[in-house]
C-alpha positions in Angstrom: 77.3 101.7 82.9 76.4 98.2 81.7 74.7 95.9 84.2 78.0 94.0 84.6 79.9 97.3 85.2 77.3 98.4 87.7 77.6 95.1 89.6 81.4 95.3 89.6 81.2 98.8 90.9 78.8 97.9 93.7 81.0 95.0 94.8 84.1 97.3 94.8 82.2 99.9 96.8 80.9 97.4 99.3 84.4 96.0 99.9 86.0 99.5 100.1 83.5 100.5 102.7 84.8 97.7 105.0 88.2 99.3 104.9 88.0 103.1 104.3 85.8 105.4 106.4 83.6 106.4 103.6 81.3 108.4 105.9 84.1 110.7 106.9 85.8 110.6 103.5 83.3 109.8 100.7 86.0 109.2 98.1 83.5 107.2 96.0 81.7 110.4 95.2 84.2 112.8 93.6 81.5 115.5 93.4 80.8 115.5 97.1 81.8 118.8 98.7 83.9 116.9 101.4 85.7 115.0 98.7 86.3 118.1 96.6 87.8 119.9 99.5 90.0 116.9 100.4 91.3 116.5 96.9 92.1 120.2 96.7 94.0 120.1 100.0 96.0 117.0 98.9 96.9 118.6 95.6 98.0 121.8 97.3 100.2 120.0 99.8 101.7 117.7 97.2 102.6 120.6 95.0 104.0 122.5 98.0 105.8 119.9 100.1 105.5 116.7 98.0 103.4 114.9 100.7 99.9 114.9 102.1 98.4 113.0 105.0 94.8 112.0 105.6 94.2 111.1 109.3 92.0 108.2 110.3 91.4 107.2 106.6 91.4 103.4 107.3 88.8 102.1 109.7 90.3 101.0 113.0 89.0 97.4 112.5 90.6 97.2 109.1 93.8 98.7 110.3 93.9 96.0 113.1 93.3 93.3 110.5 96.2 94.6 108.5 98.4 94.7 111.6 97.5 91.1 112.5 98.1 90.0 108.9 101.6 91.6 108.9 102.4 90.0 112.3 101.4 86.5 111.0 103.6 87.0 107.9 106.7 88.3 109.9 108.4 84.8 109.7 108.3 85.2 105.9 109.9 88.6 105.9 112.9 89.4 103.7 115.3 91.2 106.0 118.5 92.8 104.7 121.5 94.4 106.3 123.6 96.2 103.7 125.2 99.6 102.8 123.8 101.6 100.0 123.8 105.1 98.6 120.6 107.2 98.1 120.2 105.9 94.6 120.5 102.2 95.5 123.2 101.9 92.9 126.7 100.5 93.0 129.7 102.7 93.9 131.0 104.3 90.8 134.5 105.8 90.8 133.6 108.0 87.8 132.0 110.3 90.4 134.0 112.5 92.8 134.6 111.2 96.3 132.1 113.7 97.8 129.3 112.7 95.3 126.2 111.2 96.9 127.0 108.0 94.9 129.8 107.4 97.5 127.6 108.2 100.5 126.9 104.8 102.0 124.8 104.1 105.1 123.8 100.8 106.6 120.2 99.8 106.2 118.6 97.2 108.4 114.9 96.7 107.4 112.5 94.2 106.0 109.7 93.7 103.5 106.8 91.4 103.4 106.7 91.0 99.7 103.4 91.4 97.9 103.4 87.9 96.4 103.0 86.2 99.8 100.1 88.4 101.0 96.8 86.6 101.0 94.4 87.4 98.1 91.6 88.4 100.6 93.8 90.9 102.3 92.2 94.2 103.2 95.3 96.0 102.0 95.2 94.4 98.6 91.5 94.9 98.3 92.0 98.6 98.9 94.9 98.8 96.5 93.3 96.9 93.6 90.1 98.9 93.9 89.2 101.1 90.9 87.5 103.6 93.2 90.6 104.0 95.3 92.8 104.3 92.2 90.6 107.0 90.8 90.7 109.0 94.1 94.5 108.7 94.2 94.7 110.0 90.7 92.5 112.9 91.5 94.7 113.8 94.5 97.8 113.6 92.4 96.2 115.6 89.6 97.3 112.9 87.1 95.3 110.5 85.0 95.5 107.8 84.1 97.6 106.1 86.8 98.0 102.4 87.3 98.7 100.0 90.1 102.3 98.9 89.8 103.3 96.0 87.6 106.1 94.9 89.9 104.9 91.6 91.5 107.1 91.8 94.6 107.0 95.6 95.3 103.5 96.7 94.1 102.0 96.6 97.6 104.2 95.2 100.3 104.5 95.8 104.1 107.6 97.7 105.1 108.8 96.6 108.6 111.4 98.1 111.0 111.9 96.6 114.4 114.1 97.6 117.4 117.4 98.9 116.1 116.4 99.0 112.5 117.2 102.0 110.3 116.2 102.9 106.7 118.7 105.6 105.5 118.3 108.4 103.0 117.1 107.3 99.6 114.9 108.0 96.6 112.1 105.7 95.5 112.2 103.9 92.1 108.5 104.6 91.7 106.9 107.9 91.1 104.1 107.9 93.8 103.5 105.9 97.0 100.4 105.7 99.0 101.3 104.5 102.5 99.1 103.3 105.4 100.5 103.2 108.9 99.7 99.8 110.4 101.7 99.8 113.6 104.1 102.3 115.3 107.0 101.6 117.6 107.4 102.8 121.1 110.1 105.2 120.0 111.8 106.3 116.8 110.6 105.5 113.3 110.2 109.1 112.4 109.8 109.7 108.7 111.9 112.5 107.3 111.8 113.9 103.8 113.2 116.7 101.7 110.5 117.3 99.1 111.1 118.1 95.4 114.9 118.1 96.0 115.4 116.9 92.5 113.5 116.9 89.2 113.5 114.8 86.0 115.9 117.3 84.5 118.2 118.1 87.5 119.7 115.8 90.2 120.5 118.9 92.3 123.6 117.2 93.7 124.6 120.1 96.0 121.3 120.1 97.8 121.3 116.3 98.2 124.8 116.5 99.7 123.7 119.1 102.2 120.9 116.9 103.5 123.2 113.9 103.7 125.7 115.9 105.7 123.0 116.8 108.3 121.5 120.1 107.0 117.8 120.0 108.1 116.8 123.1 106.1 113.8 122.1 104.0 113.5 118.7 105.7 110.1 117.8 107.1 109.0 115.2 109.7 105.7 113.3 109.2 103.0 112.9 111.8 102.3 109.2 111.4 99.8 107.1 113.3 98.0 103.8 112.6 95.1 104.3 110.2 96.7 107.4 108.6 97.2 107.5 104.8 100.0 109.3 103.1 100.3 110.4 99.5 104.0 110.9 98.7 106.1 111.8 95.6 109.1 109.7 96.6 110.9 109.7 93.3 111.9 113.3 93.7 112.1 113.5 97.5 115.1 112.4 99.5 113.7 110.5 102.6 114.5 108.2 105.4 113.0 106.5 108.5 114.9 107.1 111.7 116.1 104.3 113.9 113.4 102.3 115.6 113.8 101.8 119.4 112.0 99.6 121.9 109.0 97.4 121.7 106.5 97.4 118.8 107.4 97.9 115.2 107.2 100.4 112.3 104.9 98.5 110.0 103.6 100.4 107.0 101.6 99.2 104.0 103.1 100.6 100.8 100.7 100.5 97.8 102.4 102.1 94.8 101.1 103.7 91.7 102.7 104.6 88.4 102.0 106.6 85.3 103.7 103.8 83.2 101.8 100.5 83.4 104.9 98.5 82.4 107.8 99.8 84.5 109.1 97.7 87.4 112.2 97.9 89.7 115.6 97.4 88.3 117.0 93.9 89.1 119.6 95.3 91.4 117.0 97.3 93.3 114.7 94.4 93.5 117.4 92.1 95.0 118.4 94.7 97.6 114.9 95.3 98.8 112.9 92.2 98.1 115.6 89.5 98.1 115.4 88.4 94.5 114.8 89.5 91.0 112.2 87.8 88.7 112.3 87.4 84.9 110.1 90.5 84.6 112.7 92.7 86.3 115.3 91.7 83.6 112.9 91.8 80.7 111.7 95.4 81.6 115.0 96.8 82.9 115.2 99.3 80.0 111.7 100.6 80.7 112.5 103.7 82.8 110.2 106.7 83.6 113.2 109.1 83.3 117.0 109.2 83.1 117.8 109.9 86.8 120.8 108.2 88.4 118.8 105.4 89.8 
């Protein structure tokens, strides 16, 4: 390392130590036995069920700072109430009436878009940290990976309050690293059907079975504040059950990609984040695959 690189690394490590419990999870040292064991477990779970959870990853004081930050920004939230299919695409009559394209459910949810989150945010500091990105890449078994180029969706807070529901869908991005910031009194259970499709096969029949209530192969996530989740959401059908009562489902959603240039499609960006920027139109043709969404 050059002197400048060493200084940058030291600053990133110091900042990360304020957020992540590096004593319990020394992710800055990939050769540490604890880190090696953790990476191996995450890889195994991601391969098996498309999801891995690390309990108490974020320090309680950092998790509370994130919660207060999200609460302060709630007046700026983009809330939407609309019907959509699992692919977030428009209804297409070229598909048969029982195709998932025609399966519409009403979503009521909100996002605190990344572009309004303060630059000194703990969540952004963790996301834009090279040490964290390298650790995530090790857990995924993929390198290089990149923080997402989408200026609205790269690292938002997802928010569901009393009565809100986020129906079955696929993610537009390949991988999501989620951090639970606040949990509601009741509901808000995360359900997912891992690896239900691949780049080559939409597996329409299996998707239809889940949409019609078949819970075979569907998992529920244990999700508490400070927990971190690694998730392959592009290939897993997933939803958040209706939230009930006081409190809110607030989850930070830092997102990583294997393509540094891909962003959400304009339609997807409008549905979730309230608007599409020039970059969404300019890069609409940059897709990681040829899946329906």
